[in-house]
C-alpha positions in Angstrom: 9.8 30.7 7.9 13.1 28.8 6.7 14.3 28.6 2.7 16.6 25.7 2.9 16.9 22.5 4.7 18.5 19.3 4.7 15.5 17.2 5.2 11.7 18.4 5.4 9.3 16.1 6.9 5.8 16.6 5.4 3.4 15.4 8.4 2.8 16.2 11.9 1.7 12.9 13.5 3.4 10.7 16.0 5.2 9.1 13.0 6.4 12.4 11.3 7.6 14.0 14.7 9.3 10.8 15.4 11.3 11.2 12.5 12.6 14.6 13.0 13.5 13.4 16.7 15.7 10.8 15.2 17.1 12.9 12.7 18.1 15.6 15.5 19.5 12.8 17.7 21.6 11.8 14.7 23.0 15.6 14.8 20.9 16.6 11.2 19.4 19.4 13.3 18.8 21.5 9.7 15.8 19.5 9.4 12.2 21.0 9.9 8.6 19.5 9.5 5.6 20.9 7.9 1.9 20.4 10.0 -0.9 21.2 8.1 -2.8 22.1 11.0 -1.5 21.1 14.4 0.8 18.0 15.4 -1.3 14.9 16.2 -4.7 16.3 14.2 -5.1 13.1 12.2 -5.3 9.9 13.6 -2.6 10.4 16.4 -4.8 12.2 19.1 -7.6 9.5 18.9 -5.5 6.4 18.5 -5.4 4.1 22.0 -2.3 4.1 22.3 -1.4 0.6 22.6 2.5 -0.6 22.4 2.4 -4.7 22.1 5.7 -5.9 21.9 4.1 -9.2 20.5 5.6 -10.1 16.8 6.9 -12.9 15.0 9.2 -11.1 12.5 12.9 -10.8 14.5 13.1 -7.8 12.8 10.0 -6.1 14.1 10.5 -7.3 17.5 13.6 -5.6 18.1 11.9 -2.6 16.1 9.2 -2.3 18.7 12.1 -3.1 21.5 13.7 0.1 20.1 10.0 2.2 20.0 9.7 1.5 23.4 13.4 2.3 24.5 13.0 5.8 23.2 9.8 6.7 24.6 10.9 5.8 28.1 13.9 7.9 28.0 11.5 10.7 26.9 10.3 12.1 30.3 13.8 12.5 31.5 15.5 14.0 28.4 12.1 17.0 27.8 10.7 16.8 31.0 7.6 16.3 29.8 4.8 13.3 30.7 4.2 10.9 28.1 1.5 8.8 30.1 3.4 5.4 29.5 2.1 2.5 31.3 4.2 -0.6 31.2 1.4 -2.7 32.5 2.2 -5.3 30.4 0.1 -7.2 28.1 -1.7 -11.1 28.3 -2.9 -13.1 25.2 -5.0 -15.8 26.4 -5.5 -19.3 24.1 -9.1 -21.2 24.0 -8.0 -23.5 21.0 -4.7 -25.6 20.8 -3.8 -23.9 17.4 -3.8 -20.5 19.3 -2.0 -22.4 22.1 0.6 -23.2 19.2 1.2 -20.0 18.2 2.5 -18.2 21.4 4.7 -21.2 21.7 5.6 -20.9 18.5 6.2 -17.1 19.4 7.9 -17.8 23.2 10.3 -20.1 20.8 11.6 -16.6 18.6 10.8 -13.9 21.6 14.7 -14.4 23.1 16.3 -13.9 19.8 14.6 -10.6 19.5 15.7 -9.6 23.0 12.1 -9.6 24.2 10.8 -11.2 27.3 7.9 -13.4 27.2 6.5 -16.2 29.4 4.4 -18.9 29.0 1.8 -19.3 31.5 -1.2 -21.8 32.6 -4.6 -21.2 33.6 -4.6 -20.5 36.8 -1.5 -18.0 36.0 -3.4 -16.1 33.6 -6.2 -15.9 36.1 -4.2 -14.5 39.2 -2.3 -12.0 36.3 -6.0 -10.9 35.3 -9.1 -11.9 38.6 -11.6 -10.0 36.4 -11.6 -12.4 33.7 -13.9 -15.2 33.6 -12.4 -18.7 33.9 -13.9 -21.4 31.7 -13.1 -24.9 30.5 -11.9 -23.4 27.5 -8.7 -21.4 28.9 -5.5 -23.5 27.5 -2.9 -21.1 28.6 -1.4 -17.8 27.8 1.8 -15.7 26.8 2.2 -12.7 28.6 4.6 -10.1 27.9 5.8 -7.7 30.8 7.4 -5.1 29.4 4.4 -4.1 26.9 2.3 -1.5 28.1 0.1 1.9 26.5 1.1 5.3 26.3 -0.7 9.0 25.7 -0.7 9.0 21.9 -0.7 13.8 22.5 1.8 13.3 25.0 4.8 11.4 23.5 4.4 13.0 20.3 4.1 16.4 22.1 7.4 15.7 24.0 8.7 14.4 20.6 8.6 17.2 19.5 10.1 19.4 22.0 13.2 16.7 22.4 13.8 17.3 18.2 13.3 21.4 19.1 15.1 21.2 21.9 18.1 19.7 19.6 18.0 22.6 16.8 14.9 21.2 14.7 12.1 23.6 13.3 8.6 22.6 13.5 6.0 25.1 11.2 2.2 24.4 12.2 -1.1 25.6 9.6 1.6 25.0 7.0 -0.3 23.3 4.3 2.2 21.4 1.3 0.7 22.4 -1.9 3.3 20.1 -4.3 7.0 18.8 -3.8 8.5 19.4 -7.1 12.5 17.9 -8.2 14.6 20.4 -9.0 17.5 20.0 -12.0 19.8 20.0 -9.5 18.7 17.1 -8.3 17.0 19.0 -4.5 13.7 19.0 -3.7 11.5 22.3 -3.4 8.4 22.0 -0.7 6.2 24.5 -1.6 3.2 25.6 0.9 1.2 28.7 1.1 3.9 30.1 3.7 6.6 29.8 1.3 9.2 27.1 -0.3 11.2 25.4 1.2 14.4 23.5 -0.8 16.2 20.5 0.6 18.3 17.3 -0.4 15.7 14.8 1.1 12.0 14.8 1.7 9.9 12.3 4.1 6.5 12.0 3.7 4.4 11.2 7.2 0.9 12.2 6.0 -1.3 9.6 7.4 -5.2 10.0 5.7 -3.5 12.3 3.7 -1.5 9.4 1.8 -3.4 9.8 -1.2 -2.9 13.4 -1.6 0.6 12.8 -1.3 0.8 10.0 -3.8 -0.9 13.1 -6.3 1.4 15.1 -5.3 4.8 12.5 -6.4 3.1 10.9 -9.1 3.3 7.6 -7.2 0.6 5.1 -6.9 0.4 4.6 -2.8 -1.3 1.3 -2.0 -3.0 2.5 1.6 -5.7 4.8 2.4 -7.9 4.8 5.1 -10.3 2.3 7.4 -12.3 3.6 10.3 -11.7 1.7 13.5 -13.4 2.2 17.1 -13.0 1.5 20.7 -15.3 2.4 23.7 -14.3 3.8 27.6 -16.7 2.5 30.0 -17.8 4.7 33.2 -16.2 3.9 36.8 -15.9 0.2 37.0 -16.0 -1.0 41.0 -13.6 -3.3 40.4 -10.8 -1.3 38.9 -11.6 1.9 41.5 -11.2 -0.9 44.4 -7.8 -2.2 42.6 -6.3 1.3 43.0 -7.4 1.8 45.9 -5.6 -1.3 47.4 -2.7 0.2 45.6 -2.2 -2.9 43.5 -0.6 -2.4 39.8 -2.7 -1.9 36.4 -4.2 -5.1 35.1 -1.7 -6.0 31.8 -3.9 -5.6 28.3 -6.0 -8.4 27.7 -6.3 -10.2 24.2 -8.4 -12.7 23.6 -9.4 -14.6 20.4 -13.0 -15.0 20.9 -13.1 -11.3 21.5 -11.3 -10.4 18.3 -9.7 -7.4 20.3 -8.3 -6.3 23.5 -9.6 -4.6 26.6 -7.4 -2.5 29.0 -8.1 -0.3 32.4 -8.6 3.2 31.2 -8.2 5.6 34.3 -11.1 4.1 36.6 -12.7 2.1 33.7 -12.3 -0.2 31.1 -11.4 0.3 27.4 -12.8 -2.4 25.0 -11.1 -2.0 20.9 -12.5 -4.6 18.9 -11.1 -5.5 15.4 -14.3 -5.5 13.0 -14.7 -8.4 10.4 -13.1 -7.9 6.6 -16.8 -7.3 5.6 -17.8 -4.6 8.7 -14.7 -2.7 7.8 -15.2 0.9 6.6 -13.1 2.8 4.1 -12.7 6.4 4.7 -11.3 9.1 2.1 -10.3 6.6 -0.3 -9.6 8.8 -2.9 -8.9 12.3 -0.6 -9.8 13.7 2.5 -13.2 15.6 3.0 -12.6 19.5 3.2 -14.6 19.4 6.6 -13.0 16.9 8.1 -10.0 17.6 10.4 -9.3 16.3 14.0 -13.0 14.9 14.1 -14.8 11.6 15.2 -17.5 10.0 13.1 -20.4 8.2 14.8 -20.2 5.1 16.5 -21.1 1.8 14.8 -21.7 -1.0 17.4 -24.1 -3.4 15.1 -20.1 -3.8 13.4 -18.4 -5.6 16.5 -22.0 -6.7 18.2 -20.5 -10.4 18.1 -16.9 -9.1 19.7 -19.3 -7.2 22.8 -21.7 -10.0 23.6 -17.8 -12.3 23.5 -16.8 -9.7 25.6 -19.1 -9.5 28.1 -18.8 -13.2 28.8 -15.1 -13.1 29.2 -14.9 -9.8 31.3 -18.4 -9.5 32.7 -17.4 -6.0 34.5 -17.0 -4.6 30.9 -21.2 -4.5 31.1 -21.4 -3.6 34.9 -20.6 0.5 33.8 -22.2 2.5 31.3 -20.3 3.4 28.6 -18.6 7.0 29.3 -17.5 7.4 25.2 -17.0 5.8 21.6 -14.2 6.7 19.8 -14.1 6.1 16.2 -11.9 7.2 13.4 -9.4 6.7 10.6 -6.6 5.0 10.6 -4.4 4.2 7.2 -4.1 0.5 6.1 -2.0 -1.4 3.8 -2.5 -4.6 1.9 -0.8 -6.4 4.7 -1.2 -4.4 7.7 2.2 -2.9 7.4 3.8 0.2 6.8 5.4 1.9 3.7 8.4 2.8 5.2 11.4 3.6 3.0 12.8 4.9 -0.7 10.3 5.6 -2.8 10.9 3.6 -6.2 12.2 5.7 -9.3 13.1 9.3 -6.8 16.4 9.9 -5.5 15.7 10.9 -1.2 12.2 10.4 -1.7 11.3 8.5 1.5 7.8 7.5 2.5 6.6 6.9 6.1 3.0 6.4 5.2 -0.1 3.6 6.2 0.8 3.1 9.9 -2.1 1.5 11.7 0.0 1.0 14.5 2.0 4.7 14.2 2.6 5.0 18.3 4.1 1.2 18.0 6.3 1.4 14.9 7.2 5.0 14.7 9.7 5.2 17.3 11.7 2.1 15.7 10.7 2.7 12.5 11.5 6.6 12.7 14.7 5.7 14.6 15.8 3.1 11.4 14.6 5.0 8.4 16.5 7.9 9.6 19.8 5.6 9.9 19.0 4.5 6.5 18.7 8.1 5.1 21.9 9.4 6.8 23.9 6.1 6.1 23.0 5.0 2.8 21.2 1.4 4.6 19.0 0.9 7.6 20.9 -1.1 10.9 17.9 -3.5 10.9 16.4 -4.9 7.6 13.7 -3.2 6.7 12.6 -5.3 3.7 8.8 -6.5 5.2 8.0 -2.9 5.6 9.8 -1.5 2.2 7.7 0.0 0.1 8.7 -1.2 -2.9 7.7 -4.9 -1.7 4.3 -3.9 -3.9 4.0 -3.4 -7.5 1.7 -1.8 -10.1 -0.6 -4.8 -8.8 -1.2 -2.9 -6.1 -4.0 -0.7 -7.0 -6.7 0.9 -5.1 -9.2 -2.0 -5.9 -7.3 -4.2 -4.4 -5.6 -2.3 -1.7 -9.5 -1.8 -0.7 -9.9 -5.6 -0.8 -7.2 -6.9 1.0 -6.1 -3.6 3.6 -9.6 -4.9 5.3 -8.5 -8.5 4.7 -5.7 -7.5 6.8 -6.8 -5.3 9.4 -10.0 -7.3 9.7 -7.7 -10.1 10.7 -5.1 -8.7 12.6 -6.2 -11.1 15.6 -6.0 -14.3 13.3 -4.0 -17.3 14.2 -0.5 -16.4 12.7 0.3 -20.0 10.7 3.4 -20.4 9.0 3.2 -19.2 5.1 -0.8 -18.9 5.4 -1.8 -17.7 2.1 -4.7 -15.2 2.8 -7.3 -15.3 -0.1 -8.8 -11.9 -0.5 -8.2 -10.6 -4.3 -6.9 -13.6 -5.8 -6.2 -14.7 -8.7 -5.1 -11.9 -10.0 -2.0 -12.1 -11.7 -1.6 -15.5 -13.6 0.7 -17.1 -16.0 -1.0 -18.2 -19.3 -0.8 -22.2 -18.1 -2.7 -21.4 -14.8 -5.6 -23.5 -15.7 -3.8 -26.7 -16.8 -1.9 -26.0 -13.9 -5.3 -26.1 -11.7 -6.8 -28.9 -13.4 -3.0 -30.7 -12.7 -4.2 -30.7 -8.7 -2.1 -27.1 -7.9 -2.8 -25.9 -4.3 -2.2 -22.0 -5.0 -0.3 -19.4 -3.0 0.7 -16.0 -4.2 4.1 -14.4 -4.4 3.8 -10.2 -6.0 0.3 -10.5 -7.0 1.4 -13.7 -8.7 -0.7 -17.1 -8.0 2.0 -19.6 -7.4 1.5 -23.1 -6.9 2.4 -24.6 -3.8 2.1 -28.3 -4.2 0.0 -30.1 -6.4 -2.9 -32.8 -5.3 -3.5 -36.0 -6.5 -6.8 -37.6 -8.1 -9.2 -38.1 -5.2 -7.2 -35.5 -3.0 -8.7 -31.6 -2.3 -5.7 -28.9 -3.3 -6.6 -27.2 -0.1 -4.2 -26.2 2.6 -5.5 -27.5 6.0 -3.3 -25.1 8.9 -1.4 -25.5 11.5 1.9 -25.0 13.2 2.8 -28.7 13.5 2.6 -31.2 10.3 0.9 -29.7 7.4 -1.5 -32.3 4.9 0.7 -31.2 2.2 3.8 -32.8 3.6 3.4 -36.4 1.8 2.4 -35.1 -1.4 5.7 -32.4 -1.4 7.7 -35.5 -0.6 6.3 -37.0 -3.4 7.6 -34.0 -5.6 11.2 -33.9 -4.0 11.3 -37.8 -4.7 10.3 -36.9 -8.6 13.3 -34.3 -8.6 15.6 -36.7 -7.5 14.6 -40.1 -9.2 13.1 -38.7 -12.4 11.9 -35.1 -13.2 9.9 -32.2 -12.1 8.4 -29.1 -13.7 8.3 -26.1 -12.2 6.1 -23.0 -12.9 8.8 -19.8 -12.1 6.8 -17.0 -14.7 6.7 -14.6 -11.3 11.0 -14.3 -11.0 12.0 -10.7 -11.7 13.3 -10.6 -15.1 15.3 -7.6 -15.9 18.1 -6.6 -19.3 21.3 -4.2 -19.2 22.1 -3.5 -22.6 24.9 -0.6 -23.7 28.5 -0.3 -23.9 29.2 0.3 -20.6 27.1 -2.2 -19.1 30.3 -4.9 -18.5 32.6 -2.4 -16.4 29.1 -1.4 -14.6 27.7 -4.3 -13.3 31.4 -5.7 -12.7 31.6 -2.4 -10.0 27.9 -2.9 -8.3 28.3 -7.1 -8.1 30.4 -9.0 -5.5 31.0 -11.6 -8.2 32.8 -11.3 -12.0 30.7 -11.1 -14.8 30.9 -13.9 -17.4 33.2 -12.7 -20.4 31.9 -15.1 -22.9 28.4 -15.0 -24.5 26.5 -17.4 -22.9 28.6 -17.6 -19.7 25.8 -17.3 -16.7 27.1 -16.4 -12.8 25.2 -15.8 -9.5 26.0 -12.9 -8.3 25.0 -10.4 -5.2 24.6 -6.5 -5.4 26.1 -6.0 -1.9 25.7 -2.9 0.7 28.2 -0.4 1.5 28.9 -2.5 4.8 29.4 -6.0 2.5 25.4 -6.9 3.6 23.1 -8.2 1.0 20.7 -6.3 -0.8 20.3 -8.5 -3.7 20.7 -11.3 -5.6 20.5 -12.5 -9.3 21.4 -15.0 -11.9 23.6 -12.7 -14.7 23.6 -14.5 -18.2 25.5 -12.6 -20.6 23.4 -12.8 -24.0 25.5 -10.7 -26.2 28.8 -8.2 -25.8 26.5 -5.3 -24.7 23.6 -7.2 -23.2 22.9 -8.6 -19.9 20.0 -10.7 -18.5 19.4 -10.5 -15.0 17.1 -12.8 -12.8 15.7 -12.2 -9.4 13.7 -13.4 -6.9 9.7 -12.6 -7.8 9.3 -10.2 -4.4 12.1 -8.1 -5.2 11.0 -6.8 -8.7 10.4 -3.4 -7.9 12.8 -3.4 -5.0 15.4 -4.8 -7.3 14.7 -3.0 -10.5 15.2 0.3 -8.4 18.4 -0.4 -6.6 19.8 -1.1 -9.9 18.6 1.8 -12.0 19.6 4.6 -9.3 22.9 3.1 -9.8 23.5 3.5 -13.3 25.8 5.0 -14.6 25.6 9.0 -15.1 27.2 9.0 -18.5 24.2 6.8 -20.4 26.3 3.9 -21.3 23.7 1.6 -19.8 19.7 1.4 -20.0 17.9 -0.9 -17.8 14.6 -2.3 -18.9 12.5 -4.5 -16.5 10.8 -7.3 -18.6 9.4 -9.6 -16.1 6.2 -9.5 -17.6 7.6 -10.0 -21.4 8.9 -13.8 -20.6 7.4 -17.2 -18.9 9.7 -19.3 -16.9 9.7 -23.2 -16.2 12.1 -24.9 -14.3 12.8 -28.5 -15.7 15.1 -30.8 -13.4 16.1 -34.1 -12.6 18.2 -37.2 -13.9 15.5 -37.5 -17.1 15.8 -33.4 -17.7 18.2 -33.8 -20.5 16.1 -36.7 -21.9 12.9 -34.9 -21.7 14.5 -31.6 -23.1 16.4 -33.4 -25.8 12.4 -34.4 -27.3 12.2 -30.8 -27.4 15.1 -28.4 -28.2 17.0 -27.6 -31.4 20.5 -27.7 -29.4 22.9 -30.4 -28.3 22.4 -30.8 -24.5 25.7 -32.9 -23.9 28.1 -31.5 -21.2 30.5 -30.7 -23.5 28.0 -28.7 -25.8 26.2 -27.3 -23.1 28.1 -26.9 -19.9 26.9 -26.2 -16.0 26.5 -22.4 -16.0 26.0 -21.6 -19.2 23.3 -20.6 -21.4 21.6 -20.8 -25.1 19.2 -19.4 -26.6 17.1 -22.1 -28.8 13.7 -23.2 -30.3 11.9 -25.3 -28.1 8.7 -27.1 -29.8 7.4 -24.2 -31.7 8.5 -21.6 -29.4 11.6 -19.5 -30.9 13.8 -17.4 -28.6 13.9 -19.5 -25.6 16.7 -18.6 -23.5 17.5 -21.8 -22.3 20.0 -22.1 -19.0 22.0 -25.0 -17.4 21.1 -23.7 -13.7 18.7 -24.7 -10.8 17.5 -23.8 -7.2 17.0 -27.7 -6.6 20.5 -29.6 -7.2 19.7 -31.7 -10.0 20.5 -32.1 -13.6 18.4 -29.5 -15.2 17.4 -26.4 -17.0 15.1 -23.1 -16.7 13.5 -22.1 -20.0 12.6 -18.5 -19.9 10.1 -18.0 -23.5 8.2 -15.3 -24.8 5.2 -15.6 -22.7 2.9 -16.1 -25.4 4.2 -19.6 -25.8 3.9 -20.5 -22.3 0.9 -22.6 -22.8 2.4 -24.5 -25.6 5.5 -25.5 -24.0 3.6 -26.1 -20.9 1.5 -28.6 -23.2 5.3 -30.1 -25.2 7.1 -30.1 -21.7 4.1 -32.3 -20.1 3.9 -34.7 -23.3 7.2 -35.2 -23.6 8.0 -36.1 -20.1 5.1 -38.5 -19.9 7.2 -41.9 -20.0 10.3 -40.1 -18.1 8.3 -40.1 -14.7 7.5 -36.2 -15.0 5.8 -34.9 -11.8 4.6 -31.4 -11.5 6.3 -29.2 -8.4 5.5 -26.3 -6.2 7.4 -24.1 -4.1 7.3 -26.0 -0.9 9.3 -28.7 -2.6 11.9 -26.0 -4.1 12.1 -24.8 -0.3 13.1 -28.9 1.1 15.2 -29.1 -2.0 17.5 -25.7 -1.9 17.7 -26.6 1.8 19.5 -30.5 0.9 21.6 -28.2 -0.9 22.1 -25.5 1.5 21.1 -22.9 -1.5 20.4 -19.6 0.3 17.2 -17.7 0.1 17.1 -13.9 -0.3 15.4 -11.8 2.6 16.1 -15.4 5.2 19.5 -16.5 4.8 20.6 -13.5 3.3 19.9 -9.9 4.2 21.4 -6.4 4.6 22.2 -7.1 8.6 24.0 -10.0 7.6 27.3 -9.8 5.1 28.1 -11.4 2.6 31.0 -13.6 4.4 28.6 -14.1 7.4 25.8 -15.4 4.9 28.9 -18.0 3.7 28.8 -16.4 0.3 32.4 -16.2 0.0 33.0 -18.8 -3.0 30.5 -16.0 -5.2 33.0 -13.0 -4.1 36.1 -11.5 -6.3 38.1 -10.2 -4.3 40.2 -9.5 -7.1 38.6 -7.0 -8.7 39.5 -3.6 -8.7 36.6 -2.7 -7.1 32.8 -3.6 -6.1 30.2 -2.4 -3.7 31.2 -3.3 0.0 34.5 -4.7 -1.0 36.2 -2.6 1.5 33.9 -3.5 4.4 34.2 -7.5 3.6 38.1 -7.1 3.2 38.2 -5.5 6.9 36.4 -8.1 8.0 38.1 -10.5 6.6 40.7 -9.0 9.1 38.9 -9.8 12.1 37.4 -13.1 13.5 33.3 -13.0 12.6 31.1 -13.5 14.7 28.5 -15.4 13.6 28.0 -17.3 10.5 25.1 -19.5 8.3 25.1 -23.3 9.1 23.4 -25.9 8.1 21.1 -28.0 11.2 20.0 -30.9 10.9 17.1 -30.8 13.8 15.3 -33.9 15.3 11.9 -32.6 15.1 8.5 -34.7 16.2 5.7 -33.2 14.3 6.9 -29.7 13.5 9.7 -27.8 11.8 12.3 -25.3 12.6 10.6 -23.2 10.1 12.4 -19.4 10.9 13.0 -17.2 13.6 13.4 -20.3 16.6 16.0 -19.6 19.1 19.2 -22.1 19.0 20.7 -22.9 22.3 24.0 -24.8 23.6 23.9 -25.8 27.7 21.1 -23.2 27.5 22.5 -20.7 26.3 21.4 -18.4 23.3 23.5 -18.9 20.6 21.9 -18.7 17.4 18.7 -18.3 15.5 17.1 -20.3 12.5 16.4 -18.6 9.5 14.2 -21.1 6.9 14.1 -24.6 7.7 11.7 -27.5 6.0 11.4 -31.1 6.0 13.8 -33.3 3.9 12.7 -36.1 2.2 16.4 -37.2 1.0 18.4 -36.7 3.8 16.0 -37.2 6.8 14.6 -35.1 9.6 14.3 -31.3 9.6 17.0 -28.8 7.8 17.4 -25.3 8.9 19.7 -22.9 8.1 20.7 -20.4 11.2 23.0 -18.0 12.2 25.1 -19.3 15.0 27.9 -17.3 17.3 31.1 -18.8 15.2 32.5 -20.3 18.2 29.6 -22.6 17.5 29.4 -23.6 13.5 31.8 -26.5 13.6 30.6 -29.4 12.4 29.3 -32.1 14.5 28.6 -29.2 17.4 25.6 -30.6 19.0 22.9 -27.2 19.5 19.3 -27.3 20.9 16.7 -25.7 19.0 12.7 -24.3 20.8 10.2 -25.8 18.4 6.8 -24.9 20.0 7.1 -27.0 23.8 10.2 -29.0 22.6 14.4 -28.5 22.9 15.0 -30.2 19.8 18.5 -32.0 19.6 20.2 -30.1 16.4 23.3 -31.2 14.9 25.7 -28.3 12.6 26.3 -30.4 9.3 28.7 -29.6 6.6 26.6 -27.8 3.7 25.2 -29.6 1.1 24.5 -32.8 2.7 23.0 -33.5 -0.7 25.5 -34.5 -3.4 28.3 -32.0 -1.4 30.4 -32.7 -4.5 27.9 -31.1 -6.7 28.1 -33.7 -9.7 24.3 -34.5 -10.1 24.1 -30.8 -11.3 27.3 -31.3 -13.8 26.3 -34.8 -14.8 
């Protein structure tokens, strides 16, 4: 066995072999894979092999499409069959909400480059004649490019392709330790010998908890047991095959909460167990006795699914059961993999927690390799970045949430749906006060956050829909309070960091695109770009002292943002970085009456002269000392943010509420923030800014200081300035009827796809729906007429000038 490699991949399932294959194809052939037993011996060999391209994520639709492209080229490349059946997938709808889901998906699919067709009930029956036609059938969505594949065959073909290019695979090589050397390299230890390498990728499937202990990390993933059944010969299937008819599409239906597909001359039935029927396996470690094994079937766990399946496809009950396959697959709290850098460790990469390794392994393996080689993926992987979870995602939390997520695999994907399990967990001290005030709660990064507030007599509960939410009038009242009086937002979950040391100003100016404030109390909005000039993170940065800066980032980015900052620290030790998120609470007091309210509480002059826009001061507020009062906000009005010692959170809440009682103060939630910030065309991280779009394409020009000597991404942006932009983020006013252009909907002109919506919400001041969208540059002039597909309608849309509310930004400076 070799003693050195550039990359060592640990784990020989479909995911690990995909990573090795993509490394070899990128020219990094000095890579090897170590597998404890035989390739595919974990979850791969017993997987059902489904490749459903159905996804509401702009990123994931393209990643799955890439998986299919990789697999379809394998046979010609390696001469090895992969058992690819491009039979398509048919999802039927029996409720209006499910039909709305399919309409929403069809509005997104074209932006992903994916074919999706909305079918009538008659067309659905024509495609799947073995299905019972009932009055409940409303329609269907059909993906003709879906299918299923032989998991072991495709993995072996990938392995052959990697070997042909020069990569090595070592079987029967159990990794017992992964150690960081003083040189910065990694040493991978096994009984067969040690390998020193630059990068390590772990793709260990059911052994993720064993891997976590070796790495000194707590990984939020461990296996669940999933099962499917295969029937004996089904006469109708055999007859179709004898007639030379095409294979039936994979059939999915909400009543059976699962799928039915052809398997040889029979049928496969794959149900998803409800969360309370799911079982964990190897929560701490895989038993010594377990290898390429299966576990006893559990028909009782899916008896309702089975009964519904027999009603939908009677042929299932007309043939005997040939086999049951029940085995473990590793799942995470949101049913998405952990794919990307490990936090706190250089050149350590995770590819863990794949419940769909066959489905996602190709595209994600390809992009993980791009990340390793190029420094960033070519497709934004924030949805699967391991750093999207924090310390709150412990084993207890993970166990509750991965059952919920996997058990609702076929749940309706309502916009912004809030999954209820393992909540409430992290709460701010004023949580009970907010609940008493009528808060309807959501969750971000483990924190409870108020989404909207119900007035007296209204239950604070969402009635989920693809169309108008029941919260809409109450969110509108909150927005009007901010525009006309004063609103109070609880902002404790914001990520908060302190950077201190003699080299801190130089360091921040080098990594962030904006110039750091020179004066104590100065505040700027700044972006951490990639070397390509795309947007990695956004911070509000305040100078607290000559050698001390305070950074505030998005709640969901807490671990990610701290990690990218920490990994960029100067090697000379001139800067120390601290995560102080839990040390301070946060409030925003915003609206025309904000100054009058805060003047009752703080020991500072809040006039424009003494306290200008985009400055900060440390004050006493009520009885709370050391309150960092910042004259900034995300709502576009006169206002201040108050970052205070967390032990004063409840006191400040009570004092602000009391002081605002005669000024029209209203409690406001995160849905109001979304509407208000869109009226100002303020960008949102991960939606309107990401690692796929440059800062210029996202319209961040005013926050980029090209006159600085250096900052990350500067060269790429200078090169882009010399060329015409291909696309740019614009604000659209969309004439919707009963649903917003919310996220990822296609934008058209004269029937041609010209863009994609990134975010949107009803505007309660400007009117209509306001959406942000990336649009081809020739269609970005204000006044340009476009259309946006919203459910069943092509809605007229107009490109408007950014910041339709208060375009001169006079209100925040008032």
